[in-house]
C-alpha positions, 0 to 999 in steps of 0.5 A: 099104762100099768094096769093092765100092762101094755101087752094085756091092754087092747086099744083096737077091737074088731067090732060086730057090724050090728053093734057099731052105734058110736065111735067107741067100744064099751066093756061093762066092768061089772061082774055080777052079772056080766053084761054086753054093751057092744059086741066083738066080731064073731065072723072069723070062725066065732073069733074076734081080733084085738090089737094091744098097746104093745103092738101085737094083735090076737085073734081070740076064739069066743067060748059062749054062744051069747057073745054073738050079736044077732042082726035086727029082724025088723024095723029101721035098724036092719043094718049097722046103726048110725054113729051119731048120738045112738047109744047101745043098750046093755044086754044081760049075759050072766057069767059069760067068760068072754066078757070076763076075758075082755074085762081083764084086758080093758083099761081101768080108772086110775084110783 
């Protein structure tokens, strides 16, 4: 682990209950525009918890209201989605500083 370093690389995230659709957490690395694929938890006073590769954990306070994932209102998806074979649909959230924060702490493909 070199970029980012273990102290800046999250390995476990507290995910929003209505975002859980597969056994992974996706961070879209595109910056123009930023989009949310999976949502981090916001139920800790609009904060989420991340555990990092060096062993420390952080509670991060979100800045942008669009980071909160709203539960589905109607239909069969009124709770957490099943983990088998369901994929999340990216949602536009241009210039969201919370997505940028996650991108800076997400692993990158080795070049």
